[in-house]
PAMIMAR-904620 format. One record per residue (C-alpha): residue number from 1; residue in three letters; x, y, z. Coordinates in Angstrom, 2 decimals. Layout:
residues N
@resi = NUM; resn = ala; x = X; y = Y; z = Z;
...
***
This chain:
residues 312
@resi = 1; resn = met; x = -212.92; y = -78.63; z = 8.10;
@resi = 2; resn = ala; x = -209.33; y = -79.41; z = 9.04;
@resi = 3; resn = ile; x = -206.22; y = -77.49; z = 8.04;
@resi = 4; resn = leu; x = -202.68; y = -78.87; z = 7.95;
@resi = 5; resn = val; x = -199.80; y = -76.47; z = 8.65;
@resi = 6; resn = ile; x = -196.37; y = -77.82; z = 7.74;
@resi = 7; resn = ala; x = -193.96; y = -76.70; z = 10.44;
@resi = 8; resn = glu; x = -190.60; y = -75.12; z = 9.78;
@resi = 9; resn = his; x = -188.19; y = -76.11; z = 12.53;
@resi = 10; resn = asp; x = -184.65; y = -77.11; z = 13.48;
@resi = 11; resn = asn; x = -185.77; y = -80.37; z = 15.17;
@resi = 12; resn = ala; x = -185.35; y = -78.79; z = 18.62;
@resi = 13; resn = ser; x = -187.77; y = -75.87; z = 18.26;
@resi = 14; resn = leu; x = -190.18; y = -74.20; z = 15.88;
@resi = 15; resn = lys; x = -189.02; y = -71.37; z = 13.67;
@resi = 16; resn = pro; x = -191.01; y = -68.13; z = 14.08;
@resi = 17; resn = ala; x = -192.44; y = -68.39; z = 10.55;
@resi = 18; resn = thr; x = -194.54; y = -71.37; z = 11.63;
@resi = 19; resn = leu; x = -196.36; y = -69.25; z = 14.20;
@resi = 20; resn = asn; x = -197.33; y = -66.72; z = 11.52;
@resi = 21; resn = ala; x = -198.60; y = -69.51; z = 9.28;
@resi = 22; resn = ile; x = -200.73; y = -70.84; z = 12.15;
@resi = 23; resn = thr; x = -202.33; y = -67.39; z = 12.56;
@resi = 24; resn = ala; x = -203.21; y = -67.40; z = 8.86;
@resi = 25; resn = ala; x = -204.75; y = -70.86; z = 9.28;
@resi = 26; resn = ala; x = -206.81; y = -69.60; z = 12.22;
@resi = 27; resn = lys; x = -208.29; y = -66.85; z = 10.03;
@resi = 28; resn = ile; x = -209.51; y = -69.50; z = 7.58;
@resi = 29; resn = gly; x = -211.27; y = -71.36; z = 10.39;
@resi = 30; resn = gly; x = -211.44; y = -75.02; z = 11.29;
@resi = 31; resn = asp; x = -209.28; y = -77.43; z = 13.27;
@resi = 32; resn = ile; x = -205.58; y = -76.70; z = 12.92;
@resi = 33; resn = his; x = -203.18; y = -79.64; z = 12.73;
@resi = 34; resn = val; x = -199.41; y = -79.19; z = 12.50;
@resi = 35; resn = leu; x = -197.11; y = -81.61; z = 10.68;
@resi = 36; resn = val; x = -193.58; y = -81.86; z = 12.09;
@resi = 37; resn = ala; x = -191.24; y = -83.86; z = 9.86;
@resi = 38; resn = gly; x = -187.65; y = -84.29; z = 10.96;
@resi = 39; resn = ser; x = -185.10; y = -86.50; z = 12.66;
@resi = 40; resn = asn; x = -185.07; y = -86.59; z = 16.46;
@resi = 41; resn = cys; x = -187.64; y = -83.83; z = 16.33;
@resi = 42; resn = ala; x = -189.48; y = -84.42; z = 19.61;
@resi = 43; resn = gly; x = -188.52; y = -80.95; z = 20.82;
@resi = 44; resn = ala; x = -190.11; y = -79.25; z = 17.84;
@resi = 45; resn = ala; x = -193.24; y = -81.41; z = 18.17;
@resi = 46; resn = glu; x = -193.61; y = -80.48; z = 21.82;
@resi = 47; resn = ala; x = -193.22; y = -76.80; z = 20.95;
@resi = 48; resn = ala; x = -195.91; y = -77.13; z = 18.28;
@resi = 49; resn = ala; x = -198.27; y = -78.77; z = 20.77;
@resi = 50; resn = gln; x = -198.02; y = -75.72; z = 23.03;
@resi = 51; resn = val; x = -199.00; y = -73.19; z = 20.35;
@resi = 52; resn = ala; x = -202.37; y = -71.62; z = 21.00;
@resi = 53; resn = gly; x = -205.05; y = -72.78; z = 18.58;
@resi = 54; resn = val; x = -203.38; y = -76.02; z = 17.50;
@resi = 55; resn = val; x = -205.61; y = -79.09; z = 17.96;
@resi = 56; resn = lys; x = -203.26; y = -81.88; z = 16.89;
@resi = 57; resn = val; x = -199.58; y = -82.33; z = 16.08;
@resi = 58; resn = lys; x = -198.55; y = -85.07; z = 13.67;
@resi = 59; resn = val; x = -194.93; y = -86.18; z = 13.93;
@resi = 60; resn = ala; x = -192.97; y = -88.04; z = 11.26;
@resi = 61; resn = asp; x = -189.57; y = -88.81; z = 12.77;
@resi = 62; resn = ala; x = -187.20; y = -90.52; z = 10.36;
@resi = 63; resn = ala; x = -183.58; y = -90.21; z = 9.30;
@resi = 64; resn = his; x = -184.44; y = -89.20; z = 5.73;
@resi = 65; resn = tyr; x = -186.26; y = -86.10; z = 6.98;
@resi = 66; resn = ala; x = -183.13; y = -84.75; z = 8.67;
@resi = 67; resn = asp; x = -182.19; y = -82.61; z = 5.67;
@resi = 68; resn = gln; x = -185.76; y = -81.52; z = 4.83;
@resi = 69; resn = thr; x = -185.38; y = -82.28; z = 1.12;
@resi = 70; resn = ala; x = -188.31; y = -81.17; z = -1.02;
@resi = 71; resn = glu; x = -188.92; y = -84.60; z = -2.54;
@resi = 72; resn = asn; x = -189.30; y = -86.35; z = 0.82;
@resi = 73; resn = ile; x = -191.29; y = -83.62; z = 2.54;
@resi = 74; resn = ala; x = -193.68; y = -83.29; z = -0.41;
@resi = 75; resn = ala; x = -194.35; y = -87.05; z = -0.48;
@resi = 76; resn = leu; x = -195.12; y = -87.03; z = 3.25;
@resi = 77; resn = val; x = -197.43; y = -84.01; z = 2.98;
@resi = 78; resn = ile; x = -199.39; y = -85.65; z = 0.18;
@resi = 79; resn = glu; x = -199.79; y = -88.94; z = 2.06;
@resi = 80; resn = thr; x = -200.83; y = -87.10; z = 5.22;
@resi = 81; resn = ala; x = -203.27; y = -84.88; z = 3.33;
@resi = 82; resn = lys; x = -204.97; y = -87.81; z = 1.62;
@resi = 83; resn = ser; x = -205.26; y = -89.85; z = 4.80;
@resi = 84; resn = ala; x = -207.10; y = -87.11; z = 6.69;
@resi = 85; resn = ala; x = -208.83; y = -85.26; z = 3.81;
@resi = 86; resn = tyr; x = -207.48; y = -81.84; z = 4.74;
@resi = 87; resn = ser; x = -209.16; y = -78.90; z = 3.05;
@resi = 88; resn = his; x = -206.10; y = -76.64; z = 3.25;
@resi = 89; resn = leu; x = -202.35; y = -77.26; z = 3.25;
@resi = 90; resn = ile; x = -200.39; y = -74.29; z = 4.51;
@resi = 91; resn = ala; x = -196.68; y = -73.48; z = 4.80;
@resi = 92; resn = pro; x = -194.70; y = -70.27; z = 5.32;
@resi = 93; resn = ala; x = -193.52; y = -68.61; z = 2.10;
@resi = 94; resn = thr; x = -189.91; y = -69.04; z = 3.19;
@resi = 95; resn = thr; x = -187.11; y = -70.70; z = 1.27;
@resi = 96; resn = gly; x = -188.26; y = -74.06; z = 2.66;
@resi = 97; resn = gly; x = -191.93; y = -73.57; z = 1.89;
@resi = 98; resn = lys; x = -191.19; y = -72.30; z = -1.60;
@resi = 99; resn = asn; x = -189.08; y = -75.40; z = -2.15;
@resi = 100; resn = phe; x = -191.59; y = -78.17; z = -1.47;
@resi = 101; resn = met; x = -195.09; y = -76.64; z = -1.70;
@resi = 102; resn = pro; x = -195.12; y = -76.20; z = -5.52;
@resi = 103; resn = arg; x = -194.22; y = -79.88; z = -5.76;
@resi = 104; resn = val; x = -197.15; y = -80.72; z = -3.47;
@resi = 105; resn = ala; x = -199.54; y = -78.64; z = -5.60;
@resi = 106; resn = ala; x = -198.31; y = -80.18; z = -8.84;
@resi = 107; resn = leu; x = -198.60; y = -83.76; z = -7.59;
@resi = 108; resn = leu; x = -202.11; y = -83.07; z = -6.28;
@resi = 109; resn = asp; x = -202.96; y = -81.39; z = -9.61;
@resi = 110; resn = val; x = -204.19; y = -78.19; z = -7.97;
@resi = 111; resn = ala; x = -203.22; y = -74.54; z = -8.28;
@resi = 112; resn = gln; x = -201.04; y = -73.13; z = -5.51;
@resi = 113; resn = val; x = -202.08; y = -69.82; z = -3.96;
@resi = 114; resn = ser; x = -198.75; y = -68.23; z = -3.18;
@resi = 115; resn = asp; x = -197.58; y = -65.67; z = -0.65;
@resi = 116; resn = ile; x = -200.99; y = -64.68; z = 0.75;
@resi = 117; resn = val; x = -201.25; y = -61.54; z = 2.87;
@resi = 118; resn = gly; x = -204.93; y = -61.78; z = 3.75;
@resi = 119; resn = val; x = -207.85; y = -64.19; z = 4.14;
@resi = 120; resn = glu; x = -211.28; y = -63.11; z = 2.86;
@resi = 121; resn = ala; x = -212.97; y = -66.51; z = 3.17;
@resi = 122; resn = ala; x = -212.07; y = -70.19; z = 3.29;
@resi = 123; resn = asp; x = -211.64; y = -70.15; z = -0.50;
@resi = 124; resn = thr; x = -210.68; y = -66.51; z = -1.09;
@resi = 125; resn = phe; x = -207.29; y = -64.95; z = -0.38;
@resi = 126; resn = val; x = -205.35; y = -61.75; z = -0.99;
@resi = 127; resn = arg; x = -201.86; y = -61.87; z = -2.46;
@resi = 128; resn = pro; x = -199.47; y = -59.25; z = -3.85;
@resi = 129; resn = ile; x = -198.56; y = -59.09; z = -7.54;
@resi = 130; resn = tyr; x = -196.32; y = -56.78; z = -9.58;
@resi = 131; resn = ala; x = -193.72; y = -56.55; z = -6.81;
@resi = 132; resn = gly; x = -196.39; y = -55.67; z = -4.27;
@resi = 133; resn = asn; x = -197.77; y = -52.70; z = -6.20;
@resi = 134; resn = val; x = -201.13; y = -54.46; z = -6.68;
@resi = 135; resn = leu; x = -203.08; y = -56.73; z = -4.35;
@resi = 136; resn = ala; x = -205.07; y = -59.47; z = -6.08;
@resi = 137; resn = thr; x = -208.04; y = -61.22; z = -4.52;
@resi = 138; resn = val; x = -207.92; y = -64.87; z = -5.60;
@resi = 139; resn = gln; x = -210.66; y = -67.47; z = -5.24;
@resi = 140; resn = ser; x = -209.75; y = -71.15; z = -5.43;
@resi = 141; resn = ser; x = -212.25; y = -73.82; z = -6.43;
@resi = 142; resn = asp; x = -209.81; y = -76.70; z = -5.81;
@resi = 143; resn = ser; x = -210.92; y = -79.31; z = -3.31;
@resi = 144; resn = val; x = -207.57; y = -78.93; z = -1.54;
@resi = 145; resn = lys; x = -206.11; y = -75.46; z = -1.20;
@resi = 146; resn = val; x = -202.29; y = -75.40; z = -1.26;
@resi = 147; resn = ile; x = -201.19; y = -72.10; z = 0.24;
@resi = 148; resn = thr; x = -197.97; y = -70.34; z = 1.20;
@resi = 149; resn = val; x = -198.15; y = -67.45; z = 3.66;
@resi = 150; resn = arg; x = -196.20; y = -64.21; z = 3.68;
@resi = 151; resn = thr; x = -195.22; y = -64.31; z = 7.32;
@resi = 152; resn = thr; x = -194.83; y = -60.55; z = 7.75;
@resi = 153; resn = ala; x = -198.54; y = -60.08; z = 6.97;
@resi = 154; resn = phe; x = -199.75; y = -62.09; z = 9.99;
@resi = 155; resn = glu; x = -198.99; y = -61.76; z = 13.68;
@resi = 156; resn = ala; x = -197.29; y = -64.71; z = 15.32;
@resi = 157; resn = ala; x = -199.57; y = -67.11; z = 17.19;
@resi = 158; resn = ala; x = -198.94; y = -67.40; z = 20.92;
@resi = 159; resn = ala; x = -196.19; y = -69.95; z = 21.47;
@resi = 160; resn = ala; x = -197.68; y = -71.02; z = 24.80;
@resi = 161; resn = gly; x = -201.13; y = -71.81; z = 26.12;
@resi = 162; resn = gly; x = -202.02; y = -74.72; z = 23.86;
@resi = 163; resn = ser; x = -202.30; y = -78.39; z = 24.75;
@resi = 164; resn = ala; x = -202.56; y = -80.23; z = 21.44;
@resi = 165; resn = ala; x = -202.46; y = -84.00; z = 21.17;
@resi = 166; resn = val; x = -199.26; y = -85.39; z = 19.66;
@resi = 167; resn = glu; x = -199.64; y = -88.28; z = 17.23;
@resi = 168; resn = asn; x = -196.92; y = -90.22; z = 15.44;
@resi = 169; resn = val; x = -197.49; y = -90.86; z = 11.74;
@resi = 170; resn = ala; x = -195.72; y = -93.28; z = 9.45;
@resi = 171; resn = ala; x = -192.92; y = -91.83; z = 7.38;
@resi = 172; resn = ala; x = -193.28; y = -91.92; z = 3.62;
@resi = 173; resn = ala; x = -190.69; y = -93.88; z = 1.67;
@resi = 174; resn = asp; x = -187.34; y = -92.22; z = 1.11;
@resi = 175; resn = ala; x = -187.37; y = -90.90; z = -2.46;
@resi = 176; resn = gly; x = -183.63; y = -91.36; z = -2.58;
@resi = 177; resn = asn; x = -183.19; y = -89.16; z = -5.65;
@resi = 178; resn = cys; x = -181.25; y = -86.35; z = -4.04;
@resi = 179; resn = lys; x = -178.84; y = -85.89; z = -1.17;
@resi = 180; resn = leu; x = -177.70; y = -82.86; z = 0.79;
@resi = 181; resn = val; x = -173.96; y = -82.58; z = 0.26;
@resi = 182; resn = gly; x = -173.31; y = -79.67; z = 2.60;
@resi = 183; resn = arg; x = -174.44; y = -76.33; z = 3.91;
@resi = 184; resn = glu; x = -172.55; y = -73.05; z = 4.01;
@resi = 185; resn = leu; x = -174.21; y = -70.98; z = 6.71;
@resi = 186; resn = thr; x = -173.43; y = -67.46; z = 7.83;
@resi = 187; resn = lys; x = -173.03; y = -67.54; z = 11.59;
@resi = 188; resn = ser; x = -174.06; y = -64.43; z = 13.47;
@resi = 189; resn = ala; x = -174.93; y = -63.46; z = 17.01;
@resi = 190; resn = arg; x = -177.41; y = -60.93; z = 15.62;
@resi = 191; resn = pro; x = -181.15; y = -61.61; z = 15.32;
@resi = 192; resn = glu; x = -182.43; y = -63.60; z = 12.34;
@resi = 193; resn = leu; x = -183.23; y = -61.18; z = 9.54;
@resi = 194; resn = thr; x = -186.86; y = -62.17; z = 9.00;
@resi = 195; resn = ala; x = -187.63; y = -62.09; z = 12.74;
@resi = 196; resn = ala; x = -185.64; y = -58.98; z = 13.74;
@resi = 197; resn = lys; x = -187.41; y = -55.97; z = 15.22;
@resi = 198; resn = ile; x = -184.73; y = -53.59; z = 13.94;
@resi = 199; resn = ile; x = -182.82; y = -53.93; z = 10.66;
@resi = 200; resn = val; x = -179.94; y = -51.83; z = 9.33;
@resi = 201; resn = ser; x = -179.52; y = -52.32; z = 5.58;
@resi = 202; resn = gly; x = -176.83; y = -51.09; z = 3.23;
@resi = 203; resn = gly; x = -176.87; y = -50.62; z = -0.51;
@resi = 204; resn = arg; x = -174.56; y = -49.83; z = -3.38;
@resi = 205; resn = gly; x = -173.93; y = -46.41; z = -1.89;
@resi = 206; resn = val; x = -171.70; y = -47.78; z = 0.88;
@resi = 207; resn = gly; x = -169.08; y = -48.43; z = -1.78;
@resi = 208; resn = asn; x = -167.60; y = -51.79; z = -0.82;
@resi = 209; resn = gly; x = -167.70; y = -54.60; z = 1.72;
@resi = 210; resn = glu; x = -165.15; y = -53.00; z = 4.03;
@resi = 211; resn = asn; x = -167.21; y = -49.82; z = 4.26;
@resi = 212; resn = tyr; x = -170.38; y = -51.85; z = 4.80;
@resi = 213; resn = his; x = -168.96; y = -53.59; z = 7.85;
@resi = 214; resn = ala; x = -167.11; y = -50.54; z = 9.22;
@resi = 215; resn = leu; x = -170.15; y = -48.24; z = 8.95;
@resi = 216; resn = leu; x = -173.14; y = -50.45; z = 9.62;
@resi = 217; resn = glu; x = -171.95; y = -53.05; z = 12.14;
@resi = 218; resn = pro; x = -171.30; y = -50.52; z = 14.96;
@resi = 219; resn = leu; x = -174.78; y = -49.03; z = 14.44;
@resi = 220; resn = ala; x = -176.41; y = -52.46; z = 14.34;
@resi = 221; resn = asp; x = -174.53; y = -53.52; z = 17.47;
@resi = 222; resn = lys; x = -175.78; y = -50.49; z = 19.40;
@resi = 223; resn = leu; x = -179.37; y = -51.02; z = 18.27;
@resi = 224; resn = gly; x = -179.34; y = -54.81; z = 18.67;
@resi = 225; resn = ala; x = -180.31; y = -54.97; z = 15.01;
@resi = 226; resn = ala; x = -179.98; y = -57.46; z = 12.19;
@resi = 227; resn = leu; x = -178.00; y = -56.54; z = 9.09;
@resi = 228; resn = gly; x = -179.56; y = -56.50; z = 5.63;
@resi = 229; resn = ala; x = -178.61; y = -55.40; z = 2.16;
@resi = 230; resn = ser; x = -180.01; y = -54.50; z = -1.23;
@resi = 231; resn = arg; x = -179.61; y = -56.79; z = -4.21;
@resi = 232; resn = ala; x = -177.04; y = -54.41; z = -5.68;
@resi = 233; resn = ala; x = -174.86; y = -54.72; z = -2.57;
@resi = 234; resn = val; x = -175.15; y = -58.51; z = -2.61;
@resi = 235; resn = asp; x = -174.41; y = -58.74; z = -6.34;
@resi = 236; resn = ala; x = -171.36; y = -56.55; z = -5.81;
@resi = 237; resn = gly; x = -170.08; y = -59.00; z = -3.20;
@resi = 238; resn = phe; x = -170.30; y = -56.68; z = -0.19;
@resi = 239; resn = val; x = -172.14; y = -59.32; z = 1.87;
@resi = 240; resn = pro; x = -173.50; y = -62.89; z = 1.43;
@resi = 241; resn = asn; x = -176.82; y = -63.35; z = -0.35;
@resi = 242; resn = asp; x = -178.63; y = -64.36; z = 2.85;
@resi = 243; resn = tyr; x = -178.46; y = -60.66; z = 3.79;
@resi = 244; resn = gln; x = -180.58; y = -59.69; z = 0.79;
@resi = 245; resn = val; x = -183.89; y = -57.95; z = 1.41;
@resi = 246; resn = gly; x = -186.33; y = -57.70; z = -1.47;
@resi = 247; resn = gln; x = -188.57; y = -59.52; z = -3.89;
@resi = 248; resn = thr; x = -185.78; y = -61.96; z = -4.75;
@resi = 249; resn = gly; x = -184.46; y = -62.00; z = -1.19;
@resi = 250; resn = lys; x = -186.17; y = -61.95; z = 2.18;
@resi = 251; resn = ile; x = -189.44; y = -60.20; z = 3.00;
@resi = 252; resn = val; x = -189.19; y = -58.30; z = 6.27;
@resi = 253; resn = ala; x = -191.46; y = -56.05; z = 8.33;
@resi = 254; resn = pro; x = -189.50; y = -54.91; z = 11.42;
@resi = 255; resn = gln; x = -190.48; y = -52.17; z = 13.81;
@resi = 256; resn = leu; x = -187.60; y = -50.06; z = 12.46;
@resi = 257; resn = tyr; x = -185.85; y = -50.33; z = 9.08;
@resi = 258; resn = ile; x = -182.83; y = -48.12; z = 8.43;
@resi = 259; resn = ala; x = -181.85; y = -47.97; z = 4.75;
@resi = 260; resn = val; x = -178.34; y = -46.63; z = 4.18;
@resi = 261; resn = gly; x = -177.19; y = -45.84; z = 0.66;
@resi = 262; resn = ile; x = -180.16; y = -47.69; z = -0.87;
@resi = 263; resn = ser; x = -181.84; y = -45.97; z = -3.80;
@resi = 264; resn = gly; x = -185.10; y = -47.89; z = -3.43;
@resi = 265; resn = ala; x = -185.55; y = -50.05; z = -6.52;
@resi = 266; resn = ile; x = -189.00; y = -51.63; z = -6.83;
@resi = 267; resn = gln; x = -187.72; y = -55.12; z = -6.03;
@resi = 268; resn = his; x = -186.13; y = -53.88; z = -2.80;
@resi = 269; resn = leu; x = -189.20; y = -51.91; z = -1.72;
@resi = 270; resn = ala; x = -191.31; y = -55.04; z = -2.20;
@resi = 271; resn = gly; x = -189.32; y = -56.70; z = 0.56;
@resi = 272; resn = met; x = -189.40; y = -53.97; z = 3.23;
@resi = 273; resn = lys; x = -192.12; y = -51.39; z = 2.62;
@resi = 274; resn = asp; x = -194.37; y = -52.98; z = 5.28;
@resi = 275; resn = ser; x = -191.85; y = -52.02; z = 7.99;
@resi = 276; resn = lys; x = -193.50; y = -49.99; z = 10.76;
@resi = 277; resn = val; x = -190.97; y = -47.11; z = 10.60;
@resi = 278; resn = ile; x = -188.58; y = -46.58; z = 7.69;
@resi = 279; resn = val; x = -185.55; y = -44.30; z = 7.95;
@resi = 280; resn = ala; x = -183.66; y = -43.54; z = 4.73;
@resi = 281; resn = ile; x = -180.18; y = -42.03; z = 4.43;
@resi = 282; resn = asn; x = -179.13; y = -41.12; z = 0.90;
@resi = 283; resn = lys; x = -177.28; y = -38.25; z = -0.77;
@resi = 284; resn = asp; x = -179.74; y = -38.22; z = -3.71;
@resi = 285; resn = pro; x = -182.89; y = -36.26; z = -2.74;
@resi = 286; resn = glu; x = -184.74; y = -37.86; z = -5.69;
@resi = 287; resn = ala; x = -184.06; y = -41.44; z = -4.58;
@resi = 288; resn = pro; x = -187.29; y = -43.52; z = -4.66;
@resi = 289; resn = ile; x = -186.62; y = -44.76; z = -1.12;
@resi = 290; resn = phe; x = -187.75; y = -41.38; z = 0.20;
@resi = 291; resn = gln; x = -191.24; y = -41.99; z = -1.19;
@resi = 292; resn = val; x = -191.84; y = -44.79; z = 1.33;
@resi = 293; resn = ala; x = -189.65; y = -43.49; z = 4.18;
@resi = 294; resn = asp; x = -191.19; y = -42.09; z = 7.34;
@resi = 295; resn = tyr; x = -187.97; y = -40.18; z = 8.00;
@resi = 296; resn = gly; x = -185.48; y = -39.19; z = 5.31;
@resi = 297; resn = leu; x = -182.06; y = -37.66; z = 5.66;
@resi = 298; resn = val; x = -180.31; y = -36.30; z = 2.57;
@resi = 299; resn = gly; x = -176.59; y = -36.37; z = 3.21;
@resi = 300; resn = asp; x = -173.27; y = -38.13; z = 2.87;
@resi = 301; resn = leu; x = -173.70; y = -41.49; z = 4.59;
@resi = 302; resn = phe; x = -169.98; y = -41.58; z = 5.44;
@resi = 303; resn = glu; x = -170.57; y = -38.54; z = 7.66;
@resi = 304; resn = val; x = -174.14; y = -39.18; z = 8.79;
@resi = 305; resn = val; x = -173.90; y = -42.82; z = 9.88;
@resi = 306; resn = pro; x = -170.91; y = -42.34; z = 12.28;
@resi = 307; resn = gln; x = -172.72; y = -39.34; z = 13.79;
@resi = 308; resn = leu; x = -175.89; y = -41.41; z = 14.21;
@resi = 309; resn = thr; x = -173.94; y = -44.27; z = 15.77;
@resi = 310; resn = ala; x = -172.25; y = -41.90; z = 18.24;
@resi = 311; resn = ala; x = -175.61; y = -40.37; z = 19.18;
@resi = 312; resn = val; x = -177.34; y = -43.68; z = 19.91;
***
């Protein structure tokens, strides 16, 4: 049995989510192959070859993979899967994986098993439903299992220690039906939100964008933390939507999650309740966030947060 993991990368290196997906593949069992599709992506391929547990790295290096469009990546995955008769196709349940994997499943005429958090057997997986309030055990009878992995549920595979063979594969034809016009990226010296060990998040309670930055940035700077936000704060325009933590944002599980002025709506809890330690600061003692918090402080965040920052 062979498993194909589709790598998420920036052409020079692997993104951490790929390492979590490889761990999930290892729990299924079988030979793990990694597909690296990009443009001038030798660096990412070499990094994949060094990951512990990887047997083979397949590289498709072509100009039309530079933008990682769903149409082109899906066509390549399908051609690669058919040529080697892979039993499982796995990708991280990130924005990228959610973009092309449903297309892969549809074109293969199989059911996708989305956002798994556990592996019971080669055909049986655990995934959250109802915003994470229920865990469903799902068995797939499809000949090819198309799976996305919730990265926070699996430890990252060791990035060193492997010595996989690297093999070039032919690029699929350029679909040519879409083109990336541009990207608007938020540049930050802070850790990436989904990979950060400490996250400071703000909600509607901080009042406005100026307060968000004035209160939370000094605390995050002292802790070396990433900044996050609730959907309410994003919808109100306090911060860009790539800060959003929750069911419709990013799923995180840091060592420490500090929730400031966040009431704890179900969709937000679904994105952060697996954090190792949760600290909640809110003036409402009945706020749902306190039900999942390890430490709760009822108080005025405009007084508490500066005091906390000064004490760190």
